[in-house]
Each structure stands twice: as C-alpha cells, then as structure tokens.
PyMOL commands that place a pseudoatom at each C-alpha (Angstrom):
pseudoatom trace, name=CA, resn=MET, resi=1, chain=A, elem=C, hetatm=0, pos=[0.000, 0.000, 0.000]
pseudoatom trace, name=CA, resn=SER, resi=2, chain=A, elem=C, hetatm=0, pos=[1.202, 3.516, -0.709]
pseudoatom trace, name=CA, resn=TRP, resi=3, chain=A, elem=C, hetatm=0, pos=[-0.145, 7.035, -0.396]
pseudoatom trace, name=CA, resn=SER, resi=4, chain=A, elem=C, hetatm=0, pos=[0.244, 10.050, -2.640]
pseudoatom trace, name=CA, resn=ILE, resi=5, chain=A, elem=C, hetatm=0, pos=[0.882, 13.527, -1.248]
pseudoatom trace, name=CA, resn=ALA, resi=6, chain=A, elem=C, hetatm=0, pos=[-0.186, 16.721, -2.983]
pseudoatom trace, name=CA, resn=VAL, resi=7, chain=A, elem=C, hetatm=0, pos=[0.355, 20.249, -1.701]
pseudoatom trace, name=CA, resn=ASP, resi=8, chain=A, elem=C, hetatm=0, pos=[-1.805, 22.920, -3.345]
pseudoatom trace, name=CA, resn=ASP, resi=9, chain=A, elem=C, hetatm=0, pos=[0.699, 25.723, -3.874]
pseudoatom trace, name=CA, resn=GLN, resi=10, chain=A, elem=C, hetatm=0, pos=[-2.120, 28.192, -4.534]
pseudoatom trace, name=CA, resn=THR, resi=11, chain=A, elem=C, hetatm=0, pos=[-3.609, 27.488, -1.094]
pseudoatom trace, name=CA, resn=CYS, resi=12, chain=A, elem=C, hetatm=0, pos=[-0.474, 27.003, 1.034]
pseudoatom trace, name=CA, resn=ILE, resi=13, chain=A, elem=C, hetatm=0, pos=[0.302, 29.951, 3.321]
pseudoatom trace, name=CA, resn=GLY, resi=14, chain=A, elem=C, hetatm=0, pos=[3.650, 28.587, 4.522]
pseudoatom trace, name=CA, resn=SER, resi=15, chain=A, elem=C, hetatm=0, pos=[2.690, 28.103, 8.171]
pseudoatom trace, name=CA, resn=GLY, resi=16, chain=A, elem=C, hetatm=0, pos=[5.263, 25.308, 8.469]
pseudoatom trace, name=CA, resn=MET, resi=17, chain=A, elem=C, hetatm=0, pos=[2.960, 23.118, 10.557]
pseudoatom trace, name=CA, resn=CYS, resi=18, chain=A, elem=C, hetatm=0, pos=[3.414, 20.195, 8.173]
pseudoatom trace, name=CA, resn=ALA, resi=19, chain=A, elem=C, hetatm=0, pos=[7.218, 20.383, 8.258]
pseudoatom trace, name=CA, resn=GLY, resi=20, chain=A, elem=C, hetatm=0, pos=[7.112, 20.585, 12.047]
pseudoatom trace, name=CA, resn=VAL, resi=21, chain=A, elem=C, hetatm=0, pos=[4.766, 17.605, 12.415]
pseudoatom trace, name=CA, resn=ALA, resi=22, chain=A, elem=C, hetatm=0, pos=[6.221, 15.437, 9.632]
pseudoatom trace, name=CA, resn=PRO, resi=23, chain=A, elem=C, hetatm=0, pos=[9.745, 16.631, 8.729]
pseudoatom trace, name=CA, resn=ASP, resi=24, chain=A, elem=C, hetatm=0, pos=[10.422, 13.372, 6.879]
pseudoatom trace, name=CA, resn=HIS, resi=25, chain=A, elem=C, hetatm=0, pos=[7.632, 14.215, 4.429]
pseudoatom trace, name=CA, resn=PHE, resi=26, chain=A, elem=C, hetatm=0, pos=[7.589, 18.018, 4.079]
pseudoatom trace, name=CA, resn=GLU, resi=27, chain=A, elem=C, hetatm=0, pos=[10.001, 20.908, 3.731]
pseudoatom trace, name=CA, resn=LEU, resi=28, chain=A, elem=C, hetatm=0, pos=[9.545, 24.624, 3.225]
pseudoatom trace, name=CA, resn=VAL, resi=29, chain=A, elem=C, hetatm=0, pos=[10.904, 25.904, -0.083]
pseudoatom trace, name=CA, resn=ASP, resi=30, chain=A, elem=C, hetatm=0, pos=[10.837, 29.657, -0.649]
pseudoatom trace, name=CA, resn=GLY, resi=31, chain=A, elem=C, hetatm=0, pos=[8.489, 29.922, 2.327]
pseudoatom trace, name=CA, resn=TYR, resi=32, chain=A, elem=C, hetatm=0, pos=[5.959, 27.353, 1.120]
pseudoatom trace, name=CA, resn=SER, resi=33, chain=A, elem=C, hetatm=0, pos=[5.426, 23.660, 1.813]
pseudoatom trace, name=CA, resn=GLN, resi=34, chain=A, elem=C, hetatm=0, pos=[6.609, 21.006, -0.575]
pseudoatom trace, name=CA, resn=ALA, resi=35, chain=A, elem=C, hetatm=0, pos=[6.314, 17.236, -0.287]
pseudoatom trace, name=CA, resn=LYS, resi=36, chain=A, elem=C, hetatm=0, pos=[9.693, 15.521, -0.284]
pseudoatom trace, name=CA, resn=LYS, resi=37, chain=A, elem=C, hetatm=0, pos=[8.212, 12.549, -2.212]
pseudoatom trace, name=CA, resn=ASP, resi=38, chain=A, elem=C, hetatm=0, pos=[5.057, 12.092, -4.282]
pseudoatom trace, name=CA, resn=ARG, resi=39, chain=A, elem=C, hetatm=0, pos=[4.432, 8.564, -3.001]
pseudoatom trace, name=CA, resn=VAL, resi=40, chain=A, elem=C, hetatm=0, pos=[5.135, 7.249, 0.478]
pseudoatom trace, name=CA, resn=GLU, resi=41, chain=A, elem=C, hetatm=0, pos=[4.338, 4.422, 2.849]
pseudoatom trace, name=CA, resn=PRO, resi=42, chain=A, elem=C, hetatm=0, pos=[1.312, 5.095, 5.101]
pseudoatom trace, name=CA, resn=SER, resi=43, chain=A, elem=C, hetatm=0, pos=[2.250, 7.145, 8.154]
pseudoatom trace, name=CA, resn=ASP, resi=44, chain=A, elem=C, hetatm=0, pos=[0.400, 8.614, 11.128]
pseudoatom trace, name=CA, resn=ASP, resi=45, chain=A, elem=C, hetatm=0, pos=[2.712, 11.652, 10.942]
pseudoatom trace, name=CA, resn=LEU, resi=46, chain=A, elem=C, hetatm=0, pos=[1.502, 12.326, 7.410]
pseudoatom trace, name=CA, resn=VAL, resi=47, chain=A, elem=C, hetatm=0, pos=[-2.153, 12.230, 8.466]
pseudoatom trace, name=CA, resn=ASP, resi=48, chain=A, elem=C, hetatm=0, pos=[-1.360, 14.526, 11.405]
pseudoatom trace, name=CA, resn=ALA, resi=49, chain=A, elem=C, hetatm=0, pos=[0.417, 16.969, 9.090]
pseudoatom trace, name=CA, resn=ALA, resi=50, chain=A, elem=C, hetatm=0, pos=[-2.489, 17.108, 6.643]
pseudoatom trace, name=CA, resn=GLU, resi=51, chain=A, elem=C, hetatm=0, pos=[-4.964, 17.531, 9.501]
pseudoatom trace, name=CA, resn=SER, resi=52, chain=A, elem=C, hetatm=0, pos=[-2.871, 20.300, 11.092]
pseudoatom trace, name=CA, resn=CYS, resi=53, chain=A, elem=C, hetatm=0, pos=[-2.640, 22.451, 7.948]
pseudoatom trace, name=CA, resn=PRO, resi=54, chain=A, elem=C, hetatm=0, pos=[-4.644, 25.594, 8.766]
pseudoatom trace, name=CA, resn=VAL, resi=55, chain=A, elem=C, hetatm=0, pos=[-5.817, 26.016, 5.154]
pseudoatom trace, name=CA, resn=GLU, resi=56, chain=A, elem=C, hetatm=0, pos=[-6.101, 22.305, 4.193]
pseudoatom trace, name=CA, resn=ALA, resi=57, chain=A, elem=C, hetatm=0, pos=[-3.531, 22.667, 1.416]
pseudoatom trace, name=CA, resn=ILE, resi=58, chain=A, elem=C, hetatm=0, pos=[-2.355, 19.049, 1.800]
pseudoatom trace, name=CA, resn=LEU, resi=59, chain=A, elem=C, hetatm=0, pos=[-4.210, 16.133, 0.244]
pseudoatom trace, name=CA, resn=VAL, resi=60, chain=A, elem=C, hetatm=0, pos=[-3.251, 12.552, 1.038]
pseudoatom trace, name=CA, resn=ARG, resi=61, chain=A, elem=C, hetatm=0, pos=[-4.757, 9.738, -1.036]
pseudoatom trace, name=CA, resn=ASP, resi=62, chain=A, elem=C, hetatm=0, pos=[-4.496, 5.977, -1.141]
pseudoatom trace, name=CA, resn=VAL, resi=63, chain=A, elem=C, hetatm=0, pos=[-2.790, 5.347, -4.487]
pseudoatom trace, name=CA, resn=GLU, resi=64, chain=A, elem=C, hetatm=0, pos=[-4.645, 2.101, -5.221]
pseudoatom trace, name=CA, resn=SER, resi=65, chain=A, elem=C, hetatm=0, pos=[-8.198, 3.186, -4.407]
pseudoatom trace, name=CA, resn=GLY, resi=66, chain=A, elem=C, hetatm=0, pos=[-7.895, 6.954, -4.900]
pseudoatom trace, name=CA, resn=LYS, resi=67, chain=A, elem=C, hetatm=0, pos=[-9.682, 7.410, -1.546]
pseudoatom trace, name=CA, resn=VAL, resi=68, chain=A, elem=C, hetatm=0, pos=[-8.819, 10.556, 0.405]
pseudoatom trace, name=CA, resn=VAL, resi=69, chain=A, elem=C, hetatm=0, pos=[-6.996, 9.589, 3.594]
pseudoatom trace, name=CA, resn=ALA, resi=70, chain=A, elem=C, hetatm=0, pos=[-6.515, 13.117, 4.961]
pseudoatom trace, name=CA, resn=PRO, resi=71, chain=A, elem=C, hetatm=0, pos=[-7.748, 15.634, 5.693]
pseudoatom trace, name=CA, resn=GLU, resi=72, chain=A, elem=C, hetatm=0, pos=[-11.002, 14.087, 6.806]
pseudoatom trace, name=CA, resn=GLU, resi=73, chain=A, elem=C, hetatm=0, pos=[-13.967, 15.496, 4.951]
for i in range(1, 73): cmd.bond("trace and resi %d" % i, "trace and resi %d" % (i + 1))
show_as sticks, trace
zoom trace
C-alpha cells in the first residue's frame, strides 16, 4: 500500500505546521510547503500533518483506491 501527497501551492500559506509535524515528508521551499516525495508508505505523521494544515492545502490519497486519507472530509 502507498499514499500520494499533494500540496496545493495556490492554497499554502507557509505556516510550516506540516514540516514541524512530519519533517520526513515536508520541507519549506521559498516559504511554502513542498512534499519531499510524491508517493510514500502510510504514516500517522503524514495524516497529522495534513490535519494540522490551517488552510487544508495538503491532500493525502491511497494510491490504489484513490480514496482521500486526509484531511477528513
């Protein structure tokens, strides 16, 4: 199983919450969040990061099913 990570660069405000919660998955580049990898193994840190984004700029999906894992709708 693997998950895809997408950061909406039009929505991201660069709060850095994601990089603080899940530094293995996110970094700030020019003041905005960027996923370090497009596809990753499932991780609680990744869900926490997506849930903590104040503007919900992070979308995590199950690659196989396409189901949104985080943030919860």
